[in-house]
mmCIF file of the N, C-alpha and C atoms, coordinates in Angstrom:
data_MODEL
# 
_entry.id   MODEL 
# 
loop_
_atom_site.group_PDB 
_atom_site.id 
_atom_site.type_symbol 
_atom_site.label_atom_id 
_atom_site.label_alt_id 
_atom_site.label_comp_id 
_atom_site.label_asym_id 
_atom_site.label_entity_id 
_atom_site.label_seq_id 
_atom_site.pdbx_PDB_ins_code 
_atom_site.Cartn_x 
_atom_site.Cartn_y 
_atom_site.Cartn_z 
_atom_site.occupancy 
_atom_site.B_iso_or_equiv 
_atom_site.pdbx_formal_charge 
_atom_site.auth_seq_id 
_atom_site.auth_comp_id 
_atom_site.auth_asym_id 
_atom_site.auth_atom_id 
_atom_site.pdbx_PDB_model_num 
ATOM 1   N N  . MET A 1 1  ? 77.364  72.622  72.072  1.00 0.00 ? 1  MET A N  1 
ATOM 2   C CA . MET A 1 1  ? 78.171  72.873  73.229  1.00 0.00 ? 1  MET A CA 1 
ATOM 3   C C  . MET A 1 1  ? 77.722  71.918  74.344  1.00 0.00 ? 1  MET A C  1 
ATOM 4   N N  . THR A 1 2  ? 78.693  71.232  74.892  1.00 0.00 ? 2  THR A N  1 
ATOM 5   C CA . THR A 1 2  ? 78.374  70.301  75.975  1.00 0.00 ? 2  THR A CA 1 
ATOM 6   C C  . THR A 1 2  ? 78.166  71.069  77.276  1.00 0.00 ? 2  THR A C  1 
ATOM 7   N N  . GLU A 1 3  ? 77.644  70.379  78.255  1.00 0.00 ? 3  GLU A N  1 
ATOM 8   C CA . GLU A 1 3  ? 77.405  70.996  79.553  1.00 0.00 ? 3  GLU A CA 1 
ATOM 9   C C  . GLU A 1 3  ? 78.726  71.427  80.197  1.00 0.00 ? 3  GLU A C  1 
ATOM 10  N N  . GLU A 1 4  ? 79.754  70.597  80.041  1.00 0.00 ? 4  GLU A N  1 
ATOM 11  C CA . GLU A 1 4  ? 81.070  70.919  80.595  1.00 0.00 ? 4  GLU A CA 1 
ATOM 12  C C  . GLU A 1 4  ? 81.640  72.180  79.956  1.00 0.00 ? 4  GLU A C  1 
ATOM 13  N N  . GLU A 1 5  ? 81.525  72.297  78.635  1.00 0.00 ? 5  GLU A N  1 
ATOM 14  C CA . GLU A 1 5  ? 82.010  73.484  77.934  1.00 0.00 ? 5  GLU A CA 1 
ATOM 15  C C  . GLU A 1 5  ? 81.234  74.732  78.372  1.00 0.00 ? 5  GLU A C  1 
ATOM 16  N N  . TYR A 1 6  ? 79.943  74.551  78.579  1.00 0.00 ? 6  TYR A N  1 
ATOM 17  C CA . TYR A 1 6  ? 79.096  75.653  79.018  1.00 0.00 ? 6  TYR A CA 1 
ATOM 18  C C  . TYR A 1 6  ? 79.571  76.185  80.374  1.00 0.00 ? 6  TYR A C  1 
ATOM 19  N N  . TYR A 1 7  ? 79.787  75.301  81.319  1.00 0.00 ? 7  TYR A N  1 
ATOM 20  C CA . TYR A 1 7  ? 80.228  75.720  82.652  1.00 0.00 ? 7  TYR A CA 1 
ATOM 21  C C  . TYR A 1 7  ? 81.644  76.291  82.626  1.00 0.00 ? 7  TYR A C  1 
ATOM 22  N N  . ARG A 1 8  ? 82.468  75.784  81.738  1.00 0.00 ? 8  ARG A N  1 
ATOM 23  C CA . ARG A 1 8  ? 83.823  76.332  81.594  1.00 0.00 ? 8  ARG A CA 1 
ATOM 24  C C  . ARG A 1 8  ? 83.762  77.777  81.088  1.00 0.00 ? 8  ARG A C  1 
ATOM 25  N N  . LYS A 1 9  ? 82.857  78.027  80.129  1.00 0.00 ? 9  LYS A N  1 
ATOM 26  C CA . LYS A 1 9  ? 82.685  79.383  79.607  1.00 0.00 ? 9  LYS A CA 1 
ATOM 27  C C  . LYS A 1 9  ? 82.153  80.325  80.689  1.00 0.00 ? 9  LYS A C  1 
ATOM 28  N N  . ILE A 1 10 ? 81.200  79.841  81.479  1.00 0.00 ? 10 ILE A N  1 
ATOM 29  C CA . ILE A 1 10 ? 80.649  80.660  82.559  1.00 0.00 ? 10 ILE A CA 1 
ATOM 30  C C  . ILE A 1 10 ? 81.759  81.035  83.541  1.00 0.00 ? 10 ILE A C  1 
ATOM 31  N N  . GLU A 1 11 ? 82.595  80.063  83.899  1.00 0.00 ? 11 GLU A N  1 
ATOM 32  C CA . GLU A 1 11 ? 83.701  80.322  84.821  1.00 0.00 ? 11 GLU A CA 1 
ATOM 33  C C  . GLU A 1 11 ? 84.699  81.321  84.219  1.00 0.00 ? 11 GLU A C  1 
ATOM 34  N N  . GLU A 1 12 ? 84.946  81.192  82.911  1.00 0.00 ? 12 GLU A N  1 
ATOM 35  C CA . GLU A 1 12 ? 85.855  82.119  82.228  1.00 0.00 ? 12 GLU A CA 1 
ATOM 36  C C  . GLU A 1 12 ? 85.299  83.540  82.273  1.00 0.00 ? 12 GLU A C  1 
ATOM 37  N N  . TYR A 1 13 ? 84.021  83.718  81.988  1.00 0.00 ? 13 TYR A N  1 
ATOM 38  C CA . TYR A 1 13 ? 83.406  85.043  82.023  1.00 0.00 ? 13 TYR A CA 1 
ATOM 39  C C  . TYR A 1 13 ? 83.453  85.625  83.435  1.00 0.00 ? 13 TYR A C  1 
ATOM 40  N N  . TYR A 1 14 ? 83.219  84.778  84.425  1.00 0.00 ? 14 TYR A N  1 
ATOM 41  C CA . TYR A 1 14 ? 83.266  85.208  85.822  1.00 0.00 ? 14 TYR A CA 1 
ATOM 42  C C  . TYR A 1 14 ? 84.674  85.683  86.191  1.00 0.00 ? 14 TYR A C  1 
ATOM 43  N N  . THR A 1 15 ? 85.684  84.934  85.778  1.00 0.00 ? 15 THR A N  1 
ATOM 44  C CA . THR A 1 15 ? 87.073  85.294  86.060  1.00 0.00 ? 15 THR A CA 1 
ATOM 45  C C  . THR A 1 15 ? 87.442  86.599  85.360  1.00 0.00 ? 15 THR A C  1 
ATOM 46  N N  . ARG A 1 16 ? 87.024  86.750  84.121  1.00 0.00 ? 16 ARG A N  1 
ATOM 47  C CA . ARG A 1 16 ? 87.301  87.995  83.390  1.00 0.00 ? 16 ARG A CA 1 
ATOM 48  C C  . ARG A 1 16 ? 86.625  89.185  84.079  1.00 0.00 ? 16 ARG A C  1 
ATOM 49  N N  . GLY A 1 17 ? 85.431  88.976  84.597  1.00 0.00 ? 17 GLY A N  1 
ATOM 50  C CA . GLY A 1 17 ? 84.737  90.031  85.327  1.00 0.00 ? 17 GLY A CA 1 
ATOM 51  C C  . GLY A 1 17 ? 85.484  90.431  86.584  1.00 0.00 ? 17 GLY A C  1 
ATOM 52  N N  . LYS A 1 18 ? 86.055  89.447  87.279  1.00 0.00 ? 18 LYS A N  1 
ATOM 53  C CA . LYS A 1 18 ? 86.857  89.740  88.469  1.00 0.00 ? 18 LYS A CA 1 
ATOM 54  C C  . LYS A 1 18 ? 88.083  90.564  88.094  1.00 0.00 ? 18 LYS A C  1 
ATOM 55  N N  . ILE A 1 19 ? 88.728  90.211  86.993  1.00 0.00 ? 19 ILE A N  1 
ATOM 56  C CA . ILE A 1 19 ? 89.905  90.942  86.526  1.00 0.00 ? 19 ILE A CA 1 
ATOM 57  C C  . ILE A 1 19 ? 89.544  92.397  86.240  1.00 0.00 ? 19 ILE A C  1 
ATOM 58  N N  . ILE A 1 20 ? 88.437  92.602  85.555  1.00 0.00 ? 20 ILE A N  1 
ATOM 59  C CA . ILE A 1 20 ? 87.988  93.961  85.242  1.00 0.00 ? 20 ILE A CA 1 
ATOM 60  C C  . ILE A 1 20 ? 87.694  94.739  86.522  1.00 0.00 ? 20 ILE A C  1 
ATOM 61  N N  . ALA A 1 21 ? 87.027  94.097  87.475  1.00 0.00 ? 21 ALA A N  1 
ATOM 62  C CA . ALA A 1 21 ? 86.686  94.768  88.739  1.00 0.00 ? 21 ALA A CA 1 
ATOM 63  C C  . ALA A 1 21 ? 87.942  95.182  89.502  1.00 0.00 ? 21 ALA A C  1 
ATOM 64  N N  . ILE A 1 22 ? 88.953  94.331  89.522  1.00 0.00 ? 22 ILE A N  1 
ATOM 65  C CA . ILE A 1 22 ? 90.207  94.663  90.214  1.00 0.00 ? 22 ILE A CA 1 
ATOM 66  C C  . ILE A 1 22 ? 90.904  95.823  89.517  1.00 0.00 ? 22 ILE A C  1 
ATOM 67  N N  . CYS A 1 23 ? 90.951  95.811  88.199  1.00 0.00 ? 23 CYS A N  1 
ATOM 68  C CA . CYS A 1 23 ? 91.587  96.901  87.454  1.00 0.00 ? 23 CYS A CA 1 
ATOM 69  C C  . CYS A 1 23 ? 90.857  98.222  87.671  1.00 0.00 ? 23 CYS A C  1 
ATOM 70  N N  . GLU A 1 24 ? 89.531  98.178  87.698  1.00 0.00 ? 24 GLU A N  1 
ATOM 71  C CA . GLU A 1 24 ? 88.764  99.388  87.967  1.00 0.00 ? 24 GLU A CA 1 
ATOM 72  C C  . GLU A 1 24 ? 89.017  99.897  89.385  1.00 0.00 ? 24 GLU A C  1 
ATOM 73  N N  . ALA A 1 25 ? 89.168  98.985  90.338  1.00 0.00 ? 25 ALA A N  1 
ATOM 74  C CA . ALA A 1 25 ? 89.454  99.375  91.724  1.00 0.00 ? 25 ALA A CA 1 
ATOM 75  C C  . ALA A 1 25 ? 90.823  100.040 91.833  1.00 0.00 ? 25 ALA A C  1 
ATOM 76  N N  . VAL A 1 26 ? 91.789  99.566  91.063  1.00 0.00 ? 26 VAL A N  1 
ATOM 77  C CA . VAL A 1 26 ? 93.117  100.192 91.053  1.00 0.00 ? 26 VAL A CA 1 
ATOM 78  C C  . VAL A 1 26 ? 93.007  101.613 90.491  1.00 0.00 ? 26 VAL A C  1 
ATOM 79  N N  . LEU A 1 27 ? 92.301  101.758 89.391  1.00 0.00 ? 27 LEU A N  1 
ATOM 80  C CA . LEU A 1 27 ? 92.157  103.077 88.780  1.00 0.00 ? 27 LEU A CA 1 
ATOM 81  C C  . LEU A 1 27 ? 91.417  104.053 89.690  1.00 0.00 ? 27 LEU A C  1 
ATOM 82  N N  . ALA A 1 28 ? 90.494  103.537 90.488  1.00 0.00 ? 28 ALA A N  1 
ATOM 83  C CA . ALA A 1 28 ? 89.744  104.375 91.424  1.00 0.00 ? 28 ALA A CA 1 
ATOM 84  C C  . ALA A 1 28 ? 90.493  104.550 92.749  1.00 0.00 ? 28 ALA A C  1 
ATOM 85  N N  . GLU A 1 29 ? 91.695  103.995 92.829  1.00 0.00 ? 29 GLU A N  1 
ATOM 86  C CA . GLU A 1 29 ? 92.545  104.048 94.021  1.00 0.00 ? 29 GLU A CA 1 
ATOM 87  C C  . GLU A 1 29 ? 91.873  103.443 95.255  1.00 0.00 ? 29 GLU A C  1 
ATOM 88  N N  . GLU A 1 30 ? 91.085  102.411 95.025  1.00 0.00 ? 30 GLU A N  1 
ATOM 89  C CA . GLU A 1 30 ? 90.438  101.682 96.120  1.00 0.00 ? 30 GLU A CA 1 
ATOM 90  C C  . GLU A 1 30 ? 91.288  100.515 96.604  1.00 0.00 ? 30 GLU A C  1 
ATOM 91  N N  . ILE A 1 31 ? 92.236  100.110 95.786  1.00 0.00 ? 31 ILE A N  1 
ATOM 92  C CA . ILE A 1 31 ? 93.131  99.003  96.116  1.00 0.00 ? 31 ILE A CA 1 
ATOM 93  C C  . ILE A 1 31 ? 94.517  99.360  95.591  1.00 0.00 ? 31 ILE A C  1 
ATOM 94  N N  . GLY A 1 32 ? 95.531  98.949  96.322  1.00 0.00 ? 32 GLY A N  1 
ATOM 95  C CA . GLY A 1 32 ? 96.898  99.238  95.907  1.00 0.00 ? 32 GLY A CA 1 
ATOM 96  C C  . GLY A 1 32 ? 97.374  98.304  94.804  1.00 0.00 ? 32 GLY A C  1 
ATOM 97  N N  . ILE A 1 33 ? 98.419  98.712  94.140  1.00 0.00 ? 33 ILE A N  1 
ATOM 98  C CA . ILE A 1 33 ? 98.923  97.931  93.010  1.00 0.00 ? 33 ILE A CA 1 
ATOM 99  C C  . ILE A 1 33 ? 99.524  96.599  93.451  1.00 0.00 ? 33 ILE A C  1 
ATOM 100 N N  . ILE A 1 34 ? 100.097 96.547  94.648  1.00 0.00 ? 34 ILE A N  1 
ATOM 101 C CA . ILE A 1 34 ? 100.683 95.284  95.114  1.00 0.00 ? 34 ILE A CA 1 
ATOM 102 C C  . ILE A 1 34 ? 99.589  94.259  95.384  1.00 0.00 ? 34 ILE A C  1 
ATOM 103 N N  . ALA A 1 35 ? 98.565  94.664  96.119  1.00 0.00 ? 35 ALA A N  1 
ATOM 104 C CA . ALA A 1 35 ? 97.454  93.752  96.397  1.00 0.00 ? 35 ALA A CA 1 
ATOM 105 C C  . ALA A 1 35 ? 96.753  93.352  95.106  1.00 0.00 ? 35 ALA A C  1 
ATOM 106 N N  . ALA A 1 36 ? 96.583  94.304  94.204  1.00 0.00 ? 36 ALA A N  1 
ATOM 107 C CA . ALA A 1 36 ? 95.940  93.999  92.925  1.00 0.00 ? 36 ALA A CA 1 
ATOM 108 C C  . ALA A 1 36 ? 96.788  93.027  92.110  1.00 0.00 ? 36 ALA A C  1 
ATOM 109 N N  . SER A 1 37 ? 98.099  93.223  92.115  1.00 0.00 ? 37 SER A N  1 
ATOM 110 C CA . SER A 1 37 ? 98.990  92.334  91.361  1.00 0.00 ? 37 SER A CA 1 
ATOM 111 C C  . SER A 1 37 ? 98.902  90.901  91.871  1.00 0.00 ? 37 SER A C  1 
ATOM 112 N N  . ARG A 1 38 ? 98.811  90.749  93.178  1.00 0.00 ? 38 ARG A N  1 
ATOM 113 C CA . ARG A 1 38 ? 98.690  89.398  93.747  1.00 0.00 ? 38 ARG A CA 1 
ATOM 114 C C  . ARG A 1 38 ? 97.407  88.731  93.283  1.00 0.00 ? 38 ARG A C  1 
ATOM 115 N N  . ARG A 1 39 ? 96.324  89.475  93.289  1.00 0.00 ? 39 ARG A N  1 
ATOM 116 C CA . ARG A 1 39 ? 95.041  88.908  92.852  1.00 0.00 ? 39 ARG A CA 1 
ATOM 117 C C  . ARG A 1 39 ? 95.021  88.658  91.352  1.00 0.00 ? 39 ARG A C  1 
ATOM 118 N N  . LEU A 1 40 ? 95.562  89.602  90.582  1.00 0.00 ? 40 LEU A N  1 
ATOM 119 C CA . LEU A 1 40 ? 95.566  89.452  89.123  1.00 0.00 ? 40 LEU A CA 1 
ATOM 120 C C  . LEU A 1 40 ? 96.471  88.305  88.674  1.00 0.00 ? 40 LEU A C  1 
ATOM 121 N N  . THR A 1 41 ? 97.576  88.099  89.367  1.00 0.00 ? 41 THR A N  1 
ATOM 122 C CA . THR A 1 41 ? 98.450  86.972  89.036  1.00 0.00 ? 41 THR A CA 1 
ATOM 123 C C  . THR A 1 41 ? 97.702  85.656  89.180  1.00 0.00 ? 41 THR A C  1 
ATOM 124 N N  . ALA A 1 42 ? 97.003  85.496  90.285  1.00 0.00 ? 42 ALA A N  1 
ATOM 125 C CA . ALA A 1 42 ? 96.250  84.258  90.508  1.00 0.00 ? 42 ALA A CA 1 
ATOM 126 C C  . ALA A 1 42 ? 95.153  84.082  89.467  1.00 0.00 ? 42 ALA A C  1 
ATOM 127 N N  . LEU A 1 43 ? 94.441  85.160  89.158  1.00 0.00 ? 43 LEU A N  1 
ATOM 128 C CA . LEU A 1 43 ? 93.363  85.057  88.168  1.00 0.00 ? 43 LEU A CA 1 
ATOM 129 C C  . LEU A 1 43 ? 93.915  84.829  86.762  1.00 0.00 ? 43 LEU A C  1 
ATOM 130 N N  . GLY A 1 44 ? 95.037  85.468  86.449  1.00 0.00 ? 44 GLY A N  1 
ATOM 131 C CA . GLY A 1 44 ? 95.651  85.268  85.138  1.00 0.00 ? 44 GLY A CA 1 
ATOM 132 C C  . GLY A 1 44 ? 96.108  83.833  84.933  1.00 0.00 ? 44 GLY A C  1 
ATOM 133 N N  . LEU A 1 45 ? 96.696  83.256  85.970  1.00 0.00 ? 45 LEU A N  1 
ATOM 134 C CA . LEU A 1 45 ? 97.124  81.856  85.870  1.00 0.00 ? 45 LEU A CA 1 
ATOM 135 C C  . LEU A 1 45 ? 95.921  80.923  85.753  1.00 0.00 ? 45 LEU A C  1 
ATOM 136 N N  . LYS A 1 46 ? 94.853  81.266  86.447  1.00 0.00 ? 46 LYS A N  1 
ATOM 137 C CA . LYS A 1 46 ? 93.638  80.457  86.370  1.00 0.00 ? 46 LYS A CA 1 
ATOM 138 C C  . LYS A 1 46 ? 93.024  80.525  84.977  1.00 0.00 ? 46 LYS A C  1 
ATOM 139 N N  . LEU A 1 47 ? 93.072  81.698  84.389  1.00 0.00 ? 47 LEU A N  1 
ATOM 140 C CA . LEU A 1 47 ? 92.438  81.898  83.086  1.00 0.00 ? 47 LEU A CA 1 
ATOM 141 C C  . LEU A 1 47 ? 93.278  81.358  81.936  1.00 0.00 ? 47 LEU A C  1 
ATOM 142 N N  . PHE A 1 48 ? 94.591  81.547  82.015  1.00 0.00 ? 48 PHE A N  1 
ATOM 143 C CA . PHE A 1 48 ? 95.452  81.193  80.888  1.00 0.00 ? 48 PHE A CA 1 
ATOM 144 C C  . PHE A 1 48 ? 96.327  79.972  81.121  1.00 0.00 ? 48 PHE A C  1 
ATOM 145 N N  . ASP A 1 49 ? 96.350  79.401  82.311  1.00 0.00 ? 49 ASP A N  1 
ATOM 146 C CA . ASP A 1 49 ? 97.141  78.219  82.651  1.00 0.00 ? 49 ASP A CA 1 
ATOM 147 C C  . ASP A 1 49 ? 98.639  78.414  82.512  1.00 0.00 ? 49 ASP A C  1 
ATOM 148 N N  . ASP A 1 50 ? 99.080  79.578  82.121  1.00 0.00 ? 50 ASP A N  1 
ATOM 149 C CA . ASP A 1 50 ? 100.502 79.844  81.976  1.00 0.00 ? 50 ASP A CA 1 
ATOM 150 C C  . ASP A 1 50 ? 100.679 81.357  81.993  1.00 0.00 ? 50 ASP A C  1 
ATOM 151 N N  . HIS A 1 51 ? 101.889 81.814  81.880  1.00 0.00 ? 51 HIS A N  1 
ATOM 152 C CA . HIS A 1 51 ? 102.140 83.253  81.898  1.00 0.00 ? 51 HIS A CA 1 
ATOM 153 C C  . HIS A 1 51 ? 101.695 83.868  80.578  1.00 0.00 ? 51 HIS A C  1 
ATOM 154 N N  . ASP A 1 52 ? 100.778 84.777  80.656  1.00 0.00 ? 52 ASP A N  1 
ATOM 155 C CA . ASP A 1 52 ? 100.303 85.525  79.498  1.00 0.00 ? 52 ASP A CA 1 
ATOM 156 C C  . ASP A 1 52 ? 101.066 86.849  79.447  1.00 0.00 ? 52 ASP A C  1 
ATOM 157 N N  . ALA A 1 53 ? 101.349 87.333  78.269  1.00 0.00 ? 53 ALA A N  1 
ATOM 158 C CA . ALA A 1 53 ? 102.136 88.554  78.113  1.00 0.00 ? 53 ALA A CA 1 
ATOM 159 C C  . ALA A 1 53 ? 101.499 89.745  78.827  1.00 0.00 ? 53 ALA A C  1 
ATOM 160 N N  . ASP A 1 54 ? 100.174 89.796  78.872  1.00 0.00 ? 54 ASP A N  1 
ATOM 161 C CA . ASP A 1 54 ? 99.490  90.904  79.532  1.00 0.00 ? 54 ASP A CA 1 
ATOM 162 C C  . ASP A 1 54 ? 99.612  90.849  81.050  1.00 0.00 ? 54 ASP A C  1 
ATOM 163 N N  . PHE A 1 55 ? 99.958  89.695  81.603  1.00 0.00 ? 55 PHE A N  1 
ATOM 164 C CA . PHE A 1 55 ? 100.014 89.529  83.049  1.00 0.00 ? 55 PHE A CA 1 
ATOM 165 C C  . PHE A 1 55 ? 101.439 89.459  83.595  1.00 0.00 ? 55 PHE A C  1 
ATOM 166 N N  . ILE A 1 56 ? 102.441 89.518  82.730  1.00 0.00 ? 56 ILE A N  1 
ATOM 167 C CA . ILE A 1 56 ? 103.838 89.399  83.159  1.00 0.00 ? 56 ILE A CA 1 
ATOM 168 C C  . ILE A 1 56 ? 104.204 90.494  84.166  1.00 0.00 ? 56 ILE A C  1 
ATOM 169 N N  . THR A 1 57 ? 103.745 91.704  83.942  1.00 0.00 ? 57 THR A N  1 
ATOM 170 C CA . THR A 1 57 ? 104.051 92.801  84.863  1.00 0.00 ? 57 THR A CA 1 
ATOM 171 C C  . THR A 1 57 ? 103.488 92.528  86.242  1.00 0.00 ? 57 THR A C  1 
ATOM 172 N N  . PHE A 1 58 ? 102.259 92.020  86.298  1.00 0.00 ? 58 PHE A N  1 
ATOM 173 C CA . PHE A 1 58 ? 101.641 91.725  87.590  1.00 0.00 ? 58 PHE A CA 1 
ATOM 174 C C  . PHE A 1 58 ? 102.356 90.573  88.288  1.00 0.00 ? 58 PHE A C  1 
ATOM 175 N N  . VAL A 1 59 ? 102.797 89.598  87.528  1.00 0.00 ? 59 VAL A N  1 
ATOM 176 C CA . VAL A 1 59 ? 103.562 88.483  88.093  1.00 0.00 ? 59 VAL A CA 1 
ATOM 177 C C  . VAL A 1 59 ? 104.874 89.007  88.675  1.00 0.00 ? 59 VAL A C  1 
ATOM 178 N N  . ALA A 1 60 ? 105.519 89.919  87.964  1.00 0.00 ? 60 ALA A N  1 
ATOM 179 C CA . ALA A 1 60 ? 106.787 90.488  88.440  1.00 0.00 ? 60 ALA A CA 1 
ATOM 180 C C  . ALA A 1 60 ? 106.586 91.298  89.723  1.00 0.00 ? 60 ALA A C  1 
ATOM 181 N N  . VAL A 1 61 ? 105.556 92.131  89.754  1.00 0.00 ? 61 VAL A N  1 
ATOM 182 C CA . VAL A 1 61 ? 105.284 92.923  90.959  1.00 0.00 ? 61 VAL A CA 1 
ATOM 183 C C  . VAL A 1 61 ? 104.980 91.995  92.128  1.00 0.00 ? 61 VAL A C  1 
ATOM 184 N N  . ASP A 1 62 ? 104.173 90.987  91.895  1.00 0.00 ? 62 ASP A N  1 
ATOM 185 C CA . ASP A 1 62 ? 103.834 90.020  92.940  1.00 0.00 ? 62 ASP A CA 1 
ATOM 186 C C  . ASP A 1 62 ? 105.086 89.318  93.452  1.00 0.00 ? 62 ASP A C  1 
ATOM 187 N N  . SER A 1 63 ? 105.931 88.894  92.554  1.00 0.00 ? 63 SER A N  1 
ATOM 188 C CA . SER A 1 63 ? 107.145 88.168  92.921  1.00 0.00 ? 63 SER A CA 1 
ATOM 189 C C  . SER A 1 63 ? 108.129 89.042  93.702  1.00 0.00 ? 63 SER A C  1 
ATOM 190 N N  . GLU A 1 64 ? 108.299 90.272  93.268  1.00 0.00 ? 64 GLU A N  1 
ATOM 191 C CA . GLU A 1 64 ? 109.279 91.160  93.896  1.00 0.00 ? 64 GLU A CA 1 
ATOM 192 C C  . GLU A 1 64 ? 108.798 91.759  95.214  1.00 0.00 ? 64 GLU A C  1 
ATOM 193 N N  . THR A 1 65 ? 107.508 91.679  95.490  1.00 0.00 ? 65 THR A N  1 
ATOM 194 C CA . THR A 1 65 ? 106.971 92.288  96.712  1.00 0.00 ? 65 THR A CA 1 
ATOM 195 C C  . THR A 1 65 ? 106.305 91.272  97.629  1.00 0.00 ? 65 THR A C  1 
ATOM 196 N N  . ASP A 1 66 ? 106.584 90.003  97.421  1.00 0.00 ? 66 ASP A N  1 
ATOM 197 C CA . ASP A 1 66 ? 105.897 88.977  98.224  1.00 0.00 ? 66 ASP A CA 1 
ATOM 198 C C  . ASP A 1 66 ? 106.278 89.028  99.701  1.00 0.00 ? 66 ASP A C  1 
ATOM 199 N N  . HIS A 1 67 ? 107.360 89.718  100.033 1.00 0.00 ? 67 HIS A N  1 
ATOM 200 C CA . HIS A 1 67 ? 107.770 89.856  101.438 1.00 0.00 ? 67 HIS A CA 1 
ATOM 201 C C  . HIS A 1 67 ? 107.080 91.035  102.130 1.00 0.00 ? 67 HIS A C  1 
ATOM 202 N N  . LEU A 1 68 ? 106.396 91.876  101.381 1.00 0.00 ? 68 LEU A N  1 
ATOM 203 C CA . LEU A 1 68 ? 105.732 93.032  101.962 1.00 0.00 ? 68 LEU A CA 1 
ATOM 204 C C  . LEU A 1 68 ? 104.302 92.707  102.381 1.00 0.00 ? 68 LEU A C  1 
ATOM 205 N N  . PRO A 1 69 ? 103.908 93.158  103.561 1.00 0.00 ? 69 PRO A N  1 
ATOM 206 C CA . PRO A 1 69 ? 102.523 92.935  103.981 1.00 0.00 ? 69 PRO A CA 1 
ATOM 207 C C  . PRO A 1 69 ? 101.598 93.953  103.312 1.00 0.00 ? 69 PRO A C  1 
ATOM 208 N N  . VAL A 1 70 ? 100.441 93.501  102.904 1.00 0.00 ? 70 VAL A N  1 
ATOM 209 C CA . VAL A 1 70 ? 99.429  94.394  102.331 1.00 0.00 ? 70 VAL A CA 1 
ATOM 210 C C  . VAL A 1 70 ? 98.079  94.072  102.950 1.00 0.00 ? 70 VAL A C  1 
ATOM 211 N N  . ASP A 1 71 ? 97.146  94.972  102.752 1.00 0.00 ? 71 ASP A N  1 
ATOM 212 C CA . ASP A 1 71 ? 95.776  94.807  103.243 1.00 0.00 ? 71 ASP A CA 1 
ATOM 213 C C  . ASP A 1 71 ? 95.744  94.547  104.744 1.00 0.00 ? 71 ASP A C  1 
ATOM 214 N N  . ILE A 1 72 ? 95.086  93.494  105.162 1.00 0.00 ? 72 ILE A N  1 
ATOM 215 C CA . ILE A 1 72 ? 94.900  93.173  106.574 1.00 0.00 ? 72 ILE A CA 1 
ATOM 216 C C  . ILE A 1 72 ? 96.240  92.848  107.236 1.00 0.00 ? 72 ILE A C  1 
ATOM 217 N N  . GLU A 1 73 ? 97.139  92.194  106.508 1.00 0.00 ? 73 GLU A N  1 
ATOM 218 C CA . GLU A 1 73 ? 98.451  91.866  107.066 1.00 0.00 ? 73 GLU A CA 1 
ATOM 219 C C  . GLU A 1 73 ? 99.182  93.128  107.516 1.00 0.00 ? 73 GLU A C  1 
ATOM 220 N N  . ARG A 1 74 ? 99.052  94.180  106.737 1.00 0.00 ? 74 ARG A N  1 
ATOM 221 C CA . ARG A 1 74 ? 99.780  95.420  107.030 1.00 0.00 ? 74 ARG A CA 1 
ATOM 222 C C  . ARG A 1 74 ? 99.273  96.076  108.312 1.00 0.00 ? 74 ARG A C  1 
ATOM 223 N N  . THR A 1 75 ? 97.979  95.984  108.579 1.00 0.00 ? 75 THR A N  1 
ATOM 224 C CA . THR A 1 75 ? 97.435  96.597  109.795 1.00 0.00 ? 75 THR A CA 1 
ATOM 225 C C  . THR A 1 75 ? 97.912  95.882  111.053 1.00 0.00 ? 75 THR A C  1 
ATOM 226 N N  . ASN A 1 76 ? 98.347  94.626  110.909 1.00 0.00 ? 76 ASN A N  1 
ATOM 227 C CA . ASN A 1 76 ? 98.839  93.860  112.052 1.00 0.00 ? 76 ASN A CA 1 
ATOM 228 C C  . ASN A 1 76 ? 100.341 94.000  112.264 1.00 0.00 ? 76 ASN A C  1 
ATOM 229 N N  . CYS A 1 77 ? 101.020 94.728  111.398 1.00 0.00 ? 77 CYS A N  1 
ATOM 230 C CA . CYS A 1 77 ? 102.478 94.865  111.489 1.00 0.00 ? 77 CYS A CA 1 
ATOM 231 C C  . CYS A 1 77 ? 102.870 96.191  112.133 1.00 0.00 ? 77 CYS A C  1 
ATOM 232 N N  . THR A 1 78 ? 104.035 96.172  112.724 1.00 0.00 ? 78 THR A N  1 
ATOM 233 C CA . THR A 1 78 ? 104.610 97.429  113.183 1.00 0.00 ? 78 THR A CA 1 
ATOM 234 C C  . THR A 1 78 ? 105.279 98.085  111.993 1.00 0.00 ? 78 THR A C  1 
ATOM 235 N N  . THR A 1 79 ? 105.659 99.320  112.121 1.00 0.00 ? 79 THR A N  1 
ATOM 236 C CA . THR A 1 79 ? 106.259 100.029 110.985 1.00 0.00 ? 79 THR A CA 1 
ATOM 237 C C  . THR A 1 79 ? 107.729 99.688  110.781 1.00 0.00 ? 79 THR A C  1 
ATOM 238 N N  . ALA A 1 80 ? 108.393 99.115  111.755 1.00 0.00 ? 80 ALA A N  1 
ATOM 239 C CA . ALA A 1 80 ? 109.827 98.812  111.639 1.00 0.00 ? 80 ALA A CA 1 
ATOM 240 C C  . ALA A 1 80 ? 110.148 97.919  110.443 1.00 0.00 ? 80 ALA A C  1 
ATOM 241 N N  . PRO A 1 81 ? 109.454 96.807  110.225 1.00 0.00 ? 81 PRO A N  1 
ATOM 242 C CA . PRO A 1 81 ? 109.790 95.998  109.052 1.00 0.00 ? 81 PRO A CA 1 
ATOM 243 C C  . PRO A 1 81 ? 109.518 96.715  107.738 1.00 0.00 ? 81 PRO A C  1 
ATOM 244 N N  . LEU A 1 82 ? 108.544 97.592  107.714 1.00 0.00 ? 82 LEU A N  1 
ATOM 245 C CA . LEU A 1 82 ? 108.237 98.314  106.489 1.00 0.00 ? 82 LEU A CA 1 
ATOM 246 C C  . LEU A 1 82 ? 109.310 99.341  106.164 1.00 0.00 ? 82 LEU A C  1 
ATOM 247 N N  . VAL A 1 83 ? 109.889 99.950  107.171 1.00 0.00 ? 83 VAL A N  1 
ATOM 248 C CA . VAL A 1 83 ? 110.951 100.936 106.976 1.00 0.00 ? 83 VAL A CA 1 
ATOM 249 C C  . VAL A 1 83 ? 112.210 100.247 106.476 1.00 0.00 ? 83 VAL A C  1 
ATOM 250 N N  . SER A 1 84 ? 112.527 99.073  107.001 1.00 0.00 ? 84 SER A N  1 
ATOM 251 C CA . SER A 1 84 ? 113.746 98.376  106.589 1.00 0.00 ? 84 SER A CA 1 
ATOM 252 C C  . SER A 1 84 ? 113.615 97.720  105.223 1.00 0.00 ? 84 SER A C  1 
ATOM 253 N N  . ALA A 1 85 ? 112.417 97.543  104.711 1.00 0.00 ? 85 ALA A N  1 
ATOM 254 C CA . ALA A 1 85 ? 112.211 96.938  103.392 1.00 0.00 ? 85 ALA A CA 1 
ATOM 255 C C  . ALA A 1 85 ? 112.488 97.985  102.367 1.00 0.00 ? 85 ALA A C  1 
# 
């Protein structure tokens, strides 16, 4: 195994760990599904370079809710745009 392959594997394991942590946070209701979908979409694309069947749902949720504020963005918004969405 070359040094480049070694570092690529380390990065892959790190990314997979992030995916697991986000999924566990969703199950523990520490993070919402929209925010999790946005993060999982980015990590899935990073890991698989294309749409993977396991990540299609997260890509769809991310795409359909990209106009909604979540996390810190939501605390800075008034409720009027959220009601009209």
